[in-house]
Structures are given as C-alpha cells and as structure tokens.
C-alpha positions as CSV (number, residue, x, y, z in Angstrom):
1,M,117.6,123.7,56.0
2,P,115.1,121.5,54.5
3,I,116.1,118.4,52.5
4,D,114.2,117.6,49.5
5,L,113.5,113.8,49.8
6,R,111.7,111.6,47.5
7,G,109.6,108.5,49.1
8,Q,112.1,106.1,47.6
9,Q,115.0,108.1,49.0
10,A,113.6,108.3,52.6
11,L,113.1,104.4,52.5
12,E,116.5,103.8,51.3
13,I,118.0,106.3,54.2
14,W,115.6,104.2,56.7
15,R,116.7,100.6,55.3
16,G,120.4,101.8,55.5
17,T,120.2,102.9,59.0
18,T,118.3,99.8,60.0
19,V,120.6,97.5,58.4
20,E,123.8,99.0,59.8
21,S,122.2,99.3,63.1
22,V,121.3,95.5,63.3
23,R,124.9,94.4,62.2
24,R,126.3,96.6,65.2
25,D,126.6,95.0,68.8
26,T,124.0,97.6,70.0
27,P,120.3,97.0,71.4
28,D,117.8,95.9,68.7
29,L,115.1,98.3,69.4
30,S,111.5,98.1,68.2
31,A,109.9,101.1,66.6
32,R,108.0,101.7,69.8
33,Q,111.0,101.5,71.8
34,M,112.7,104.0,69.5
35,A,110.0,106.4,69.6
36,V,110.3,106.4,73.5
37,L,113.8,106.7,73.5
38,L,114.0,109.5,71.0
39,T,111.0,111.4,72.7
40,V,112.9,111.3,76.0
41,Y,116.3,112.7,74.6
42,L,114.9,115.2,72.0
43,N,112.2,116.7,74.0
44,P,113.6,119.2,76.6
45,D,110.9,118.5,79.3
46,Q,111.0,116.1,81.9
47,Q,109.1,112.8,80.6
48,T,106.8,110.7,82.9
49,V,105.3,107.6,81.7
50,R,101.7,109.3,81.7
51,G,103.4,112.0,79.6
52,L,104.9,109.7,77.0
53,A,101.7,107.6,76.6
54,Q,99.8,110.9,75.8
55,E,102.4,112.2,73.5
56,L,102.8,108.9,71.7
57,N,99.2,108.1,71.7
58,V,99.7,104.5,73.0
59,S,98.7,102.8,76.5
60,K,100.8,103.4,79.7
61,P,101.3,99.5,79.9
62,A,103.1,99.7,76.2
63,V,105.0,102.4,77.4
64,T,106.2,100.7,80.5
65,R,107.1,97.7,78.6
66,A,109.3,99.9,76.1
67,L,110.8,101.5,79.4
68,D,111.5,98.2,80.6
69,R,113.6,97.1,77.8
70,L,115.3,100.5,77.4
71,T,116.1,100.2,81.2
72,R,117.6,96.9,80.9
73,H,120.1,98.2,78.4
74,G,120.8,101.1,80.5
75,L,119.5,103.7,77.7
76,I,117.2,105.2,80.2
77,K,116.6,105.5,84.0
78,R,113.3,105.7,86.1
79,K,112.9,107.6,89.3
80,I,109.9,108.0,91.4
81,D,108.7,111.8,91.3
82,E,109.5,113.0,94.9
83,N,106.7,115.6,94.5
84,D,103.9,113.2,93.2
85,R,105.2,109.5,94.4
86,R,102.5,108.2,91.9
87,S,104.5,109.5,88.9
88,V,107.3,107.8,87.6
89,L,110.2,110.1,85.9
90,V,112.3,109.2,82.8
91,Q,115.5,110.2,82.9
92,R,118.5,110.2,80.3
93,T,121.6,108.2,80.9
94,V,125.2,108.9,79.4
95,K,124.9,105.3,77.6
96,G,121.6,106.3,76.0
97,S,123.3,109.9,74.7
98,V,126.0,107.7,73.1
99,F,123.6,105.2,71.5
100,L,121.5,108.0,70.0
101,S,124.6,110.2,68.8
102,E,126.0,106.9,67.4
103,F,122.7,106.2,65.6
104,A,122.4,109.8,64.3
105,D,125.8,109.1,62.7
106,L,124.1,106.0,60.8
107,V,121.4,108.0,59.6
108,T,123.8,110.5,58.3
109,H,126.0,107.8,56.6
110,A,122.7,106.1,55.0
111,A,121.6,109.6,53.8
112,A,125.1,110.3,52.2
113,D,124.9,107.1,50.6
114,T,121.7,107.9,48.7
115,G,123.0,111.3,47.7
116,A,120.0,113.1,49.9
117,G,122.8,114.9,51.5
118,A,124.1,116.7,48.3
119,Q,120.3,118.2,48.1
120,A,120.8,119.9,51.4
C-alpha cells in the first residue's frame, strides 16, 4: 500500500526520526553504517563484505570500517566462511534486531507526526 509523500514530508519524517534517534542512548550511526545494517537485516540472503561492497557500490575498506563500528556496538557479528576462508560472512544479532525494530518505531512515529500515516 503506497504512501503518497511530498518531498517536504519525506524530509520531515527523516528529520523527526534522526532527531529522536540522537536523543536516545543508542548508537549514533552514519548513513553508510545504517545502509550496511539495513542491507544485512532486510536482505534474506547471507551477506559478505564483498557482496555488501558490490550492492552498496562502495569500497570493501569502507564496508569494513562500517562493520567495525557495527560490531563494536554488537549490532552484527562477522564470521569466516568455512567454505571459503577468504570470505567473511556478516551475521545478524539479537541486539541489532532490537535496534532496528526500535528505529522502525521512530520512523512510524515521525510519519504519524507529519500526517503521512493518514495518507496510507
């Protein structure tokens, strides 16, 4: 069910979500870190560093730096692929699932605050 958003409404939802996110005692993630995290959790396929770099069209070192931060916060785990020891698998964690569930709630509340939810 599509939502018809105007540019200003979309920006207000993003602003509302971002402001509420930084007010909380949760990791303050960069756009790249959030893109990596969302890709890992929303894509049902097993993710690798190489695959994330290709999908996001960024370098492997950039993905590795994002994963370093996400790992420090416990939002993902990395594991060597036993079938190809050169490959690093990126795994979800319970903490990461909770973080994104709560972030989704922030987006929902921000959308409702802009009146966007009424257009669904």
